[in-house]
PyMOL Python script that loads the backbone (N, CA, C, O; Angstrom):
from pymol import cmd

cmd.read_pdbstr("""\
ATOM      1  N   MET A   1     147.964  68.570 145.252  1.00  0.00           N
ATOM      2  CA  MET A   1     148.997  67.671 144.766  1.00  0.00           C
ATOM      3  C   MET A   1     149.995  68.474 143.934  1.00  0.00           C
ATOM      4  O   MET A   1     149.606  69.298 143.107  1.00  0.00           O
ATOM      5  N   ASN A   2     151.253  68.232 144.157  1.00  0.00           N
ATOM      6  CA  ASN A   2     152.320  68.970 143.489  1.00  0.00           C
ATOM      7  C   ASN A   2     152.770  68.208 142.244  1.00  0.00           C
ATOM      8  O   ASN A   2     153.316  67.109 142.345  1.00  0.00           O
ATOM      9  N   GLU A   3     152.537  68.802 141.061  1.00  0.00           N
ATOM     10  CA  GLU A   3     152.980  68.169 139.823  1.00  0.00           C
ATOM     11  C   GLU A   3     154.339  68.713 139.450  1.00  0.00           C
ATOM     12  O   GLU A   3     154.584  69.916 139.533  1.00  0.00           O
ATOM     13  N   VAL A   4     155.217  67.825 139.042  1.00  0.00           N
ATOM     14  CA  VAL A   4     156.559  68.212 138.653  1.00  0.00           C
ATOM     15  C   VAL A   4     156.617  68.269 137.127  1.00  0.00           C
ATOM     16  O   VAL A   4     156.265  67.310 136.440  1.00  0.00           O
ATOM     17  N   THR A   5     157.065  69.406 136.617  1.00  0.00           N
ATOM     18  CA  THR A   5     157.247  69.546 135.183  1.00  0.00           C
ATOM     19  C   THR A   5     158.613  68.974 134.823  1.00  0.00           C
ATOM     20  O   THR A   5     159.626  69.356 135.409  1.00  0.00           O
ATOM     21  N   PRO A   6     158.639  68.056 133.856  1.00  0.00           N
ATOM     22  CA  PRO A   6     159.933  67.468 133.481  1.00  0.00           C
ATOM     23  C   PRO A   6     160.911  68.536 132.984  1.00  0.00           C
ATOM     24  O   PRO A   6     160.541  69.449 132.245  1.00  0.00           O
ATOM     25  N   ASP A   7     162.150  68.398 133.405  1.00  0.00           N
ATOM     26  CA  ASP A   7     163.214  69.302 132.979  1.00  0.00           C
ATOM     27  C   ASP A   7     163.625  68.897 131.566  1.00  0.00           C
ATOM     28  O   ASP A   7     164.088  67.775 131.360  1.00  0.00           O
ATOM     29  N   PRO A   8     163.462  69.797 130.582  1.00  0.00           N
ATOM     30  CA  PRO A   8     163.793  69.413 129.208  1.00  0.00           C
ATOM     31  C   PRO A   8     165.267  69.038 129.016  1.00  0.00           C
ATOM     32  O   PRO A   8     165.582  68.195 128.177  1.00  0.00           O
ATOM     33  N   VAL A   9     166.154  69.643 129.769  1.00  0.00           N
ATOM     34  CA  VAL A   9     167.576  69.300 129.660  1.00  0.00           C
ATOM     35  C   VAL A   9     167.801  67.875 130.148  1.00  0.00           C
ATOM     36  O   VAL A   9     168.521  67.102 129.515  1.00  0.00           O
ATOM     37  N   LYS A  10     167.186  67.531 131.270  1.00  0.00           N
ATOM     38  CA  LYS A  10     167.334  66.171 131.796  1.00  0.00           C
ATOM     39  C   LYS A  10     166.681  65.157 130.861  1.00  0.00           C
ATOM     40  O   LYS A  10     167.200  64.057 130.671  1.00  0.00           O
ATOM     41  N   GLN A  11     165.547  65.526 130.281  1.00  0.00           N
ATOM     42  CA  GLN A  11     164.879  64.618 129.346  1.00  0.00           C
ATOM     43  C   GLN A  11     165.755  64.362 128.117  1.00  0.00           C
ATOM     44  O   GLN A  11     165.865  63.230 127.646  1.00  0.00           O
ATOM     45  N   GLU A  12     166.374  65.425 127.609  1.00  0.00           N
ATOM     46  CA  GLU A  12     167.269  65.285 126.461  1.00  0.00           C
ATOM     47  C   GLU A  12     168.486  64.436 126.826  1.00  0.00           C
ATOM     48  O   GLU A  12     168.915  63.585 126.047  1.00  0.00           O
ATOM     49  N   ALA A  13     169.041  64.678 128.025  1.00  0.00           N
ATOM     50  CA  ALA A  13     170.185  63.887 128.482  1.00  0.00           C
ATOM     51  C   ALA A  13     169.794  62.425 128.650  1.00  0.00           C
ATOM     52  O   ALA A  13     170.561  61.530 128.298  1.00  0.00           O
ATOM     53  N   LEU A  14     168.612  62.185 129.184  1.00  0.00           N
ATOM     54  CA  LEU A  14     168.122  60.819 129.370  1.00  0.00           C
ATOM     55  C   LEU A  14     168.040  60.096 128.029  1.00  0.00           C
ATOM     56  O   LEU A  14     168.491  58.958 127.900  1.00  0.00           O
ATOM     57  N   MET A  15     167.468  60.758 127.046  1.00  0.00           N
ATOM     58  CA  MET A  15     167.331  60.143 125.728  1.00  0.00           C
ATOM     59  C   MET A  15     168.707  59.872 125.094  1.00  0.00           C
ATOM     60  O   MET A  15     168.929  58.807 124.519  1.00  0.00           O
ATOM     61  N   ALA A  16     169.612  60.829 125.203  1.00  0.00           N
ATOM     62  CA  ALA A  16     170.949  60.663 124.623  1.00  0.00           C
ATOM     63  C   ALA A  16     171.711  59.537 125.316  1.00  0.00           C
ATOM     64  O   ALA A  16     172.367  58.731 124.656  1.00  0.00           O
ATOM     65  N   LEU A  17     171.627  59.481 126.641  1.00  0.00           N
ATOM     66  CA  LEU A  17     172.310  58.413 127.377  1.00  0.00           C
ATOM     67  C   LEU A  17     171.717  57.049 127.050  1.00  0.00           C
ATOM     68  O   LEU A  17     172.441  56.070 126.870  1.00  0.00           O
ATOM     69  N   MET A  18     170.390  56.998 126.975  1.00  0.00           N
ATOM     70  CA  MET A  18     169.739  55.737 126.625  1.00  0.00           C
ATOM     71  C   MET A  18     170.214  55.259 125.255  1.00  0.00           C
ATOM     72  O   MET A  18     170.539  54.085 125.080  1.00  0.00           O
ATOM     73  N   ALA A  19     170.254  56.170 124.288  1.00  0.00           N
ATOM     74  CA  ALA A  19     170.692  55.811 122.937  1.00  0.00           C
ATOM     75  C   ALA A  19     172.136  55.310 122.964  1.00  0.00           C
ATOM     76  O   ALA A  19     172.485  54.356 122.270  1.00  0.00           O
ATOM     77  N   SER A  20     172.961  55.959 123.766  1.00  0.00           N
ATOM     78  CA  SER A  20     174.366  55.548 123.871  1.00  0.00           C
ATOM     79  C   SER A  20     174.487  54.153 124.473  1.00  0.00           C
ATOM     80  O   SER A  20     175.261  53.327 123.988  1.00  0.00           O
ATOM     81  N   PHE A  21     173.723  53.892 125.526  1.00  0.00           N
ATOM     82  CA  PHE A  21     173.785  52.575 126.162  1.00  0.00           C
ATOM     83  C   PHE A  21     173.220  51.484 125.248  1.00  0.00           C
ATOM     84  O   PHE A  21     173.744  50.371 125.211  1.00  0.00           O
ATOM     85  N   VAL A  22     172.155  51.803 124.514  1.00  0.00           N
ATOM     86  CA  VAL A  22     171.594  50.843 123.561  1.00  0.00           C
ATOM     87  C   VAL A  22     172.616  50.561 122.463  1.00  0.00           C
ATOM     88  O   VAL A  22     172.779  49.414 122.046  1.00  0.00           O
ATOM     89  N   ALA A  23     173.305  51.604 121.994  1.00  0.00           N
ATOM     90  CA  ALA A  23     174.334  51.437 120.959  1.00  0.00           C
ATOM     91  C   ALA A  23     175.488  50.560 121.453  1.00  0.00           C
ATOM     92  O   ALA A  23     176.181  49.928 120.656  1.00  0.00           O
ATOM     93  N   GLN A  24     175.686  50.528 122.773  1.00  0.00           N
ATOM     94  CA  GLN A  24     176.739  49.679 123.355  1.00  0.00           C
ATOM     95  C   GLN A  24     176.268  48.234 123.527  1.00  0.00           C
ATOM     96  O   GLN A  24     177.027  47.367 123.960  1.00  0.00           O
ATOM     97  N   GLY A  25     174.993  47.992 123.175  1.00  0.00           N
ATOM     98  CA  GLY A  25     174.488  46.621 123.215  1.00  0.00           C
ATOM     99  C   GLY A  25     173.553  46.306 124.368  1.00  0.00           C
ATOM    100  O   GLY A  25     173.115  45.163 124.500  1.00  0.00           O
ATOM    101  N   HIS A  26     173.233  47.277 125.201  1.00  0.00           N
ATOM    102  CA  HIS A  26     172.324  47.033 126.324  1.00  0.00           C
ATOM    103  C   HIS A  26     170.879  47.078 125.843  1.00  0.00           C
ATOM    104  O   HIS A  26     170.559  47.751 124.863  1.00  0.00           O
ATOM    105  N   SER A  27     170.014  46.356 126.543  1.00  0.00           N
ATOM    106  CA  SER A  27     168.592  46.387 126.201  1.00  0.00           C
ATOM    107  C   SER A  27     168.019  47.771 126.490  1.00  0.00           C
ATOM    108  O   SER A  27     168.572  48.527 127.289  1.00  0.00           O
ATOM    109  N   GLN A  28     166.919  48.093 125.842  1.00  0.00           N
ATOM    110  CA  GLN A  28     166.258  49.396 126.022  1.00  0.00           C
ATOM    111  C   GLN A  28     165.910  49.625 127.497  1.00  0.00           C
ATOM    112  O   GLN A  28     166.131  50.711 128.032  1.00  0.00           O
ATOM    113  N   ASP A  29     165.367  48.597 128.142  1.00  0.00           N
ATOM    114  CA  ASP A  29     164.959  48.732 129.543  1.00  0.00           C
ATOM    115  C   ASP A  29     166.160  48.964 130.454  1.00  0.00           C
ATOM    116  O   ASP A  29     166.136  49.839 131.320  1.00  0.00           O
ATOM    117  N   TYR A  30     167.211  48.169 130.247  1.00  0.00           N
ATOM    118  CA  TYR A  30     168.414  48.322 131.075  1.00  0.00           C
ATOM    119  C   TYR A  30     169.084  49.666 130.809  1.00  0.00           C
ATOM    120  O   TYR A  30     169.577  50.318 131.730  1.00  0.00           O
ATOM    121  N   ALA A  31     169.096  50.077 129.530  1.00  0.00           N
ATOM    122  CA  ALA A  31     169.685  51.367 129.163  1.00  0.00           C
ATOM    123  C   ALA A  31     168.963  52.514 129.868  1.00  0.00           C
ATOM    124  O   ALA A  31     169.589  53.483 130.297  1.00  0.00           O
ATOM    125  N   LYS A  32     167.648  52.394 129.983  1.00  0.00           N
ATOM    126  CA  LYS A  32     166.877  53.446 130.680  1.00  0.00           C
ATOM    127  C   LYS A  32     167.290  53.528 132.145  1.00  0.00           C
ATOM    128  O   LYS A  32     167.492  54.622 132.672  1.00  0.00           O
ATOM    129  N   HIS A  33     167.416  52.391 132.796  1.00  0.00           N
ATOM    130  CA  HIS A  33     167.811  52.380 134.212  1.00  0.00           C
ATOM    131  C   HIS A  33     169.231  52.922 134.400  1.00  0.00           C
ATOM    132  O   HIS A  33     169.507  53.658 135.348  1.00  0.00           O
ATOM    133  N   MET A  34     170.112  52.551 133.494  1.00  0.00           N
ATOM    134  CA  MET A  34     171.487  53.053 133.569  1.00  0.00           C
ATOM    135  C   MET A  34     171.519  54.568 133.359  1.00  0.00           C
ATOM    136  O   MET A  34     172.254  55.274 134.049  1.00  0.00           O
ATOM    137  N   ALA A  35     170.738  55.061 132.423  1.00  0.00           N
ATOM    138  CA  ALA A  35     170.703  56.495 132.142  1.00  0.00           C
ATOM    139  C   ALA A  35     170.138  57.263 133.331  1.00  0.00           C
ATOM    140  O   ALA A  35     170.662  58.314 133.698  1.00  0.00           O
ATOM    141  N   ILE A  36     169.071  56.741 133.933  1.00  0.00           N
ATOM    142  CA  ILE A  36     168.483  57.395 135.113  1.00  0.00           C
ATOM    143  C   ILE A  36     169.499  57.435 136.253  1.00  0.00           C
ATOM    144  O   ILE A  36     169.643  58.459 136.921  1.00  0.00           O
ATOM    145  N   ALA A  37     170.199  56.329 136.476  1.00  0.00           N
ATOM    146  CA  ALA A  37     171.204  56.282 137.541  1.00  0.00           C
ATOM    147  C   ALA A  37     172.336  57.273 137.273  1.00  0.00           C
ATOM    148  O   ALA A  37     172.830  57.920 138.196  1.00  0.00           O
ATOM    149  N   THR A  38     172.741  57.387 136.023  1.00  0.00           N
ATOM    150  CA  THR A  38     173.811  58.318 135.659  1.00  0.00           C
ATOM    151  C   THR A  38     173.392  59.761 135.927  1.00  0.00           C
ATOM    152  O   THR A  38     174.166  60.546 136.475  1.00  0.00           O
ATOM    153  N   ILE A  39     172.172  60.107 135.540  1.00  0.00           N
ATOM    154  CA  ILE A  39     171.673  61.478 135.761  1.00  0.00           C
ATOM    155  C   ILE A  39     171.498  61.742 137.250  1.00  0.00           C
ATOM    156  O   ILE A  39     171.812  62.830 137.732  1.00  0.00           O
ATOM    157  N   PHE A  40     170.998  60.752 137.977  1.00  0.00           N
ATOM    158  CA  PHE A  40     170.830  60.905 139.423  1.00  0.00           C
ATOM    159  C   PHE A  40     172.172  61.160 140.095  1.00  0.00           C
ATOM    160  O   PHE A  40     172.278  62.025 140.965  1.00  0.00           O
ATOM    161  N   GLN A  41     173.198  60.412 139.696  1.00  0.00           N
ATOM    162  CA  GLN A  41     174.538  60.602 140.268  1.00  0.00           C
ATOM    163  C   GLN A  41     175.071  61.994 139.954  1.00  0.00           C
ATOM    164  O   GLN A  41     175.667  62.642 140.815  1.00  0.00           O
ATOM    165  N   ALA A  42     174.858  62.452 138.730  1.00  0.00           N
ATOM    166  CA  ALA A  42     175.305  63.800 138.360  1.00  0.00           C
ATOM    167  C   ALA A  42     174.575  64.854 139.191  1.00  0.00           C
ATOM    168  O   ALA A  42     175.178  65.846 139.603  1.00  0.00           O
ATOM    169  N   ASP A  43     173.282  64.646 139.440  1.00  0.00           N
ATOM    170  CA  ASP A  43     172.529  65.569 140.290  1.00  0.00           C
ATOM    171  C   ASP A  43     173.092  65.605 141.708  1.00  0.00           C
ATOM    172  O   ASP A  43     173.225  66.675 142.302  1.00  0.00           O
ATOM    173  N   LEU A  44     173.420  64.435 142.246  1.00  0.00           N
ATOM    174  CA  LEU A  44     174.005  64.379 143.592  1.00  0.00           C
ATOM    175  C   LEU A  44     175.332  65.128 143.647  1.00  0.00           C
ATOM    176  O   LEU A  44     175.601  65.869 144.593  1.00  0.00           O
ATOM    177  N   GLU A  45     176.154  64.926 142.627  1.00  0.00           N
ATOM    178  CA  GLU A  45     177.449  65.602 142.590  1.00  0.00           C
ATOM    179  C   GLU A  45     177.275  67.114 142.471  1.00  0.00           C
ATOM    180  O   GLU A  45     178.023  67.876 143.083  1.00  0.00           O
ATOM    181  N   LEU A  46     176.288  67.550 141.684  1.00  0.00           N
ATOM    182  CA  LEU A  46     176.002  68.983 141.562  1.00  0.00           C
ATOM    183  C   LEU A  46     175.553  69.558 142.901  1.00  0.00           C
ATOM    184  O   LEU A  46     176.039  70.612 143.312  1.00  0.00           O
ATOM    185  N   ARG A  47     174.637  68.885 143.585  1.00  0.00           N
ATOM    186  CA  ARG A  47     174.156  69.370 144.887  1.00  0.00           C
ATOM    187  C   ARG A  47     175.302  69.450 145.890  1.00  0.00           C
ATOM    188  O   ARG A  47     175.385  70.399 146.670  1.00  0.00           O
ATOM    189  N   ASN A  48     176.177  68.461 145.870  1.00  0.00           N
ATOM    190  CA  ASN A  48     177.320  68.465 146.769  1.00  0.00           C
ATOM    191  C   ASN A  48     178.241  69.649 146.471  1.00  0.00           C
ATOM    192  O   ASN A  48     178.711  70.319 147.390  1.00  0.00           O
ATOM    193  N   ALA A  49     178.493  69.901 145.199  1.00  0.00           N
ATOM    194  CA  ALA A  49     179.337  71.039 144.808  1.00  0.00           C
ATOM    195  C   ALA A  49     178.699  72.360 145.210  1.00  0.00           C
ATOM    196  O   ALA A  49     179.384  73.273 145.672  1.00  0.00           O
ATOM    197  N   GLN A  50     177.386  72.459 145.033  1.00  0.00           N
ATOM    198  CA  GLN A  50     176.682  73.683 145.422  1.00  0.00           C
ATOM    199  C   GLN A  50     176.787  73.924 146.927  1.00  0.00           C
ATOM    200  O   GLN A  50     177.071  75.039 147.367  1.00  0.00           O
ATOM    201  N   LEU A  51     176.558  72.881 147.704  1.00  0.00           N
ATOM    202  CA  LEU A  51     176.631  73.018 149.156  1.00  0.00           C
ATOM    203  C   LEU A  51     178.042  73.372 149.596  1.00  0.00           C
ATOM    204  O   LEU A  51     178.226  74.234 150.456  1.00  0.00           O
ATOM    205  N   ASN A  52     179.037  72.716 149.016  1.00  0.00           N
ATOM    206  CA  ASN A  52     180.430  73.022 149.362  1.00  0.00           C
ATOM    207  C   ASN A  52     180.784  74.462 149.023  1.00  0.00           C
ATOM    208  O   ASN A  52     181.465  75.137 149.795  1.00  0.00           O
ATOM    209  N   ARG A  53     180.329  74.924 147.886  1.00  0.00           N
ATOM    210  CA  ARG A  53     180.627  76.307 147.491  1.00  0.00           C
ATOM    211  C   ARG A  53     179.943  77.295 148.423  1.00  0.00           C
ATOM    212  O   ARG A  53     180.537  78.296 148.824  1.00  0.00           O
ATOM    213  N   LEU A  54     178.692  77.009 148.763  1.00  0.00           N
ATOM    214  CA  LEU A  54     177.960  77.882 149.677  1.00  0.00           C
ATOM    215  C   LEU A  54     178.631  77.927 151.049  1.00  0.00           C
ATOM    216  O   LEU A  54     178.792  79.001 151.628  1.00  0.00           O
ATOM    217  N   LEU A  55     179.020  76.765 151.566  1.00  0.00           N
ATOM    218  CA  LEU A  55     179.692  76.730 152.865  1.00  0.00           C
ATOM    219  C   LEU A  55     181.045  77.443 152.811  1.00  0.00           C
ATOM    220  O   LEU A  55     181.419  78.136 153.757  1.00  0.00           O
ATOM    221  N   GLY A  56     181.766  77.276 151.722  1.00  0.00           N
ATOM    222  CA  GLY A  56     183.039  77.987 151.566  1.00  0.00           C
ATOM    223  C   GLY A  56     182.854  79.490 151.543  1.00  0.00           C
ATOM    224  O   GLY A  56     183.630  80.232 152.145  1.00  0.00           O
ATOM    225  N   TRP A  57     181.823  79.933 150.847  1.00  0.00           N
ATOM    226  CA  TRP A  57     181.513  81.368 150.781  1.00  0.00           C
ATOM    227  C   TRP A  57     181.128  81.897 152.163  1.00  0.00           C
ATOM    228  O   TRP A  57     181.572  82.968 152.577  1.00  0.00           O
ATOM    229  N   LEU A  58     180.296  81.132 152.868  1.00  0.00           N
ATOM    230  CA  LEU A  58     179.920  81.550 154.221  1.00  0.00           C
ATOM    231  C   LEU A  58     181.143  81.624 155.125  1.00  0.00           C
ATOM    232  O   LEU A  58     181.290  82.572 155.896  1.00  0.00           O
ATOM    233  N   LYS A  59     182.011  80.641 155.036  1.00  0.00           N
ATOM    234  CA  LYS A  59     183.208  80.618 155.881  1.00  0.00           C
ATOM    235  C   LYS A  59     184.087  81.836 155.604  1.00  0.00           C
ATOM    236  O   LYS A  59     184.616  82.449 156.532  1.00  0.00           O
ATOM    237  N   GLN A  60     184.238  82.181 154.337  1.00  0.00           N
ATOM    238  CA  GLN A  60     185.123  83.286 153.963  1.00  0.00           C
ATOM    239  C   GLN A  60     184.500  84.658 154.202  1.00  0.00           C
ATOM    240  O   GLN A  60     185.149  85.554 154.742  1.00  0.00           O
ATOM    241  N   ASP A  61     183.258  84.818 153.804  1.00  0.00           N
ATOM    242  CA  ASP A  61     182.657  86.150 153.812  1.00  0.00           C
ATOM    243  C   ASP A  61     181.635  86.397 154.915  1.00  0.00           C
ATOM    244  O   ASP A  61     181.284  87.545 155.191  1.00  0.00           O
ATOM    245  N   HIS A  62     181.156  85.333 155.545  1.00  0.00           N
ATOM    246  CA  HIS A  62     180.126  85.477 156.575  1.00  0.00           C
ATOM    247  C   HIS A  62     180.391  84.487 157.702  1.00  0.00           C
ATOM    248  O   HIS A  62     179.559  83.631 158.002  1.00  0.00           O
ATOM    249  N   SER A  63     181.540  84.615 158.310  1.00  0.00           N
ATOM    250  CA  SER A  63     181.954  83.645 159.319  1.00  0.00           C
ATOM    251  C   SER A  63     180.972  83.563 160.491  1.00  0.00           C
ATOM    252  O   SER A  63     180.893  82.537 161.167  1.00  0.00           O
ATOM    253  N   ASP A  64     180.227  84.641 160.731  1.00  0.00           N
ATOM    254  CA  ASP A  64     179.248  84.620 161.811  1.00  0.00           C
ATOM    255  C   ASP A  64     178.116  83.620 161.524  1.00  0.00           C
ATOM    256  O   ASP A  64     177.513  83.096 162.460  1.00  0.00           O
ATOM    257  N   LEU A  65     177.826  83.354 160.264  1.00  0.00           N
ATOM    258  CA  LEU A  65     176.779  82.406 159.896  1.00  0.00           C
ATOM    259  C   LEU A  65     177.322  81.001 159.629  1.00  0.00           C
ATOM    260  O   LEU A  65     176.569  80.027 159.636  1.00  0.00           O
ATOM    261  N   TYR A  66     178.612  80.903 159.399  1.00  0.00           N
ATOM    262  CA  TYR A  66     179.215  79.640 158.986  1.00  0.00           C
ATOM    263  C   TYR A  66     178.976  78.522 160.002  1.00  0.00           C
ATOM    264  O   TYR A  66     178.574  77.423 159.620  1.00  0.00           O
ATOM    265  N   SER A  67     179.213  78.781 161.274  1.00  0.00           N
ATOM    266  CA  SER A  67     179.044  77.723 162.275  1.00  0.00           C
ATOM    267  C   SER A  67     177.584  77.283 162.366  1.00  0.00           C
ATOM    268  O   SER A  67     177.305  76.102 162.576  1.00  0.00           O
ATOM    269  N   GLU A  68     176.653  78.222 162.210  1.00  0.00           N
ATOM    270  CA  GLU A  68     175.233  77.868 162.221  1.00  0.00           C
ATOM    271  C   GLU A  68     174.884  77.025 160.999  1.00  0.00           C
ATOM    272  O   GLU A  68     174.096  76.084 161.090  1.00  0.00           O
ATOM    273  N   ALA A  69     175.469  77.367 159.865  1.00  0.00           N
ATOM    274  CA  ALA A  69     175.224  76.599 158.640  1.00  0.00           C
ATOM    275  C   ALA A  69     175.758  75.176 158.786  1.00  0.00           C
ATOM    276  O   ALA A  69     175.120  74.225 158.334  1.00  0.00           O
ATOM    277  N   LEU A  70     176.921  75.026 159.414  1.00  0.00           N
ATOM    278  CA  LEU A  70     177.457  73.684 159.642  1.00  0.00           C
ATOM    279  C   LEU A  70     176.550  72.877 160.564  1.00  0.00           C
ATOM    280  O   LEU A  70     176.320  71.690 160.331  1.00  0.00           O
ATOM    281  N   LYS A  71     176.037  73.516 161.607  1.00  0.00           N
ATOM    282  CA  LYS A  71     175.121  72.832 162.523  1.00  0.00           C
ATOM    283  C   LYS A  71     173.860  72.397 161.792  1.00  0.00           C
ATOM    284  O   LYS A  71     173.389  71.274 161.974  1.00  0.00           O
ATOM    285  N   LEU A  72     173.314  73.282 160.967  1.00  0.00           N
ATOM    286  CA  LEU A  72     172.106  72.962 160.208  1.00  0.00           C
ATOM    287  C   LEU A  72     172.361  71.807 159.242  1.00  0.00           C
ATOM    288  O   LEU A  72     171.524  70.915 159.097  1.00  0.00           O
ATOM    289  N   THR A  73     173.506  71.826 158.590  1.00  0.00           N
ATOM    290  CA  THR A  73     173.871  70.764 157.659  1.00  0.00           C
ATOM    291  C   THR A  73     173.992  69.431 158.395  1.00  0.00           C
ATOM    292  O   THR A  73     173.488  68.412 157.921  1.00  0.00           O
ATOM    293  N   GLU A  74     174.646  69.435 159.529  1.00  0.00           N
ATOM    294  CA  GLU A  74     174.812  68.211 160.314  1.00  0.00           C
ATOM    295  C   GLU A  74     173.473  67.716 160.844  1.00  0.00           C
ATOM    296  O   GLU A  74     173.207  66.514 160.823  1.00  0.00           O
ATOM    297  N   ASN A  75     172.628  68.625 161.319  1.00  0.00           N
ATOM    298  CA  ASN A  75     171.305  68.230 161.805  1.00  0.00           C
ATOM    299  C   ASN A  75     170.458  67.633 160.684  1.00  0.00           C
ATOM    300  O   ASN A  75     169.699  66.690 160.909  1.00  0.00           O
ATOM    301  N   THR A  76     170.585  68.173 159.500  1.00  0.00           N
ATOM    302  CA  THR A  76     169.864  67.634 158.353  1.00  0.00           C
ATOM    303  C   THR A  76     170.315  66.211 158.054  1.00  0.00           C
ATOM    304  O   THR A  76     169.492  65.344 157.764  1.00  0.00           O
ATOM    305  N   ARG A  77     171.618  65.970 158.123  1.00  0.00           N
ATOM    306  CA  ARG A  77     172.145  64.623 157.908  1.00  0.00           C
ATOM    307  C   ARG A  77     171.607  63.645 158.945  1.00  0.00           C
ATOM    308  O   ARG A  77     171.190  62.536 158.610  1.00  0.00           O
ATOM    309  N   ILE A  78     171.620  64.065 160.202  1.00  0.00           N
ATOM    310  CA  ILE A  78     171.136  63.214 161.292  1.00  0.00           C
ATOM    311  C   ILE A  78     169.652  62.898 161.105  1.00  0.00           C
ATOM    312  O   ILE A  78     169.247  61.744 161.236  1.00  0.00           O
ATOM    313  N   GLU A  79     168.844  63.906 160.802  1.00  0.00           N
ATOM    314  CA  GLU A  79     167.408  63.700 160.587  1.00  0.00           C
ATOM    315  C   GLU A  79     167.164  62.748 159.417  1.00  0.00           C
ATOM    316  O   GLU A  79     166.287  61.887 159.485  1.00  0.00           O
ATOM    317  N   PHE A  80     167.931  62.903 158.359  1.00  0.00           N
ATOM    318  CA  PHE A  80     167.789  62.043 157.192  1.00  0.00           C
ATOM    319  C   PHE A  80     168.107  60.595 157.555  1.00  0.00           C
ATOM    320  O   PHE A  80     167.360  59.687 157.193  1.00  0.00           O
ATOM    321  N   GLU A  81     169.198  60.379 158.259  1.00  0.00           N
ATOM    322  CA  GLU A  81     169.574  59.027 158.660  1.00  0.00           C
ATOM    323  C   GLU A  81     168.524  58.410 159.571  1.00  0.00           C
ATOM    324  O   GLU A  81     168.240  57.216 159.471  1.00  0.00           O
ATOM    325  N   GLN A  82     167.951  59.207 160.450  1.00  0.00           N
ATOM    326  CA  GLN A  82     166.903  58.700 161.344  1.00  0.00           C
ATOM    327  C   GLN A  82     165.657  58.298 160.553  1.00  0.00           C
ATOM    328  O   GLN A  82     165.023  57.290 160.864  1.00  0.00           O
ATOM    329  N   ARG A  83     165.305  59.085 159.530  1.00  0.00           N
ATOM    330  CA  ARG A  83     164.160  58.731 158.683  1.00  0.00           C
ATOM    331  C   ARG A  83     164.409  57.416 157.951  1.00  0.00           C
ATOM    332  O   ARG A  83     163.496  56.606 157.793  1.00  0.00           O
ATOM    333  N   LEU A  84     165.644  57.206 157.505  1.00  0.00           N
ATOM    334  CA  LEU A  84     165.974  55.974 156.793  1.00  0.00           C
ATOM    335  C   LEU A  84     165.896  54.739 157.696  1.00  0.00           C
ATOM    336  O   LEU A  84     165.598  53.639 157.230  1.00  0.00           O
ATOM    337  N   GLN A  85     166.165  54.932 158.984  1.00  0.00           N
ATOM    338  CA  GLN A  85     166.169  53.813 159.918  1.00  0.00           C
ATOM    339  C   GLN A  85     164.778  53.419 160.378  1.00  0.00           C
ATOM    340  O   GLN A  85     164.607  52.368 160.996  1.00  0.00           O
ATOM    341  N   ARG A  86     163.804  54.225 160.092  1.00  0.00           N
ATOM    342  CA  ARG A  86     162.418  53.910 160.518  1.00  0.00           C
ATOM    343  C   ARG A  86     161.794  52.870 159.642  1.00  0.00           C
ATOM    344  O   ARG A  86     160.643  52.492 159.857  1.00  0.00           O
TER     345      ARG A  86
END
""", "prot")
cmd.dss("prot")
cmd.show_as("cartoon", "prot")
cmd.util.cbc("prot")
cmd.orient("prot")
């Protein structure tokens, strides 16, 4: 079984966001859900930026791999969508 060690930066961000949402008048439970959603969205945006930067680098400096990387990226999207439809 794979245990995940909590990221201390994310834990600190979670606590700070929760405190901010509670200070705005939200309940503790709702503030936790809002904070988790906010961190999740930031993670998605980071992953997207990382992938875009990697693809840009491949296109510029390793054009021979770029088309294969695009195919792999597209195949990953297709596989993911198929898993969601099951």
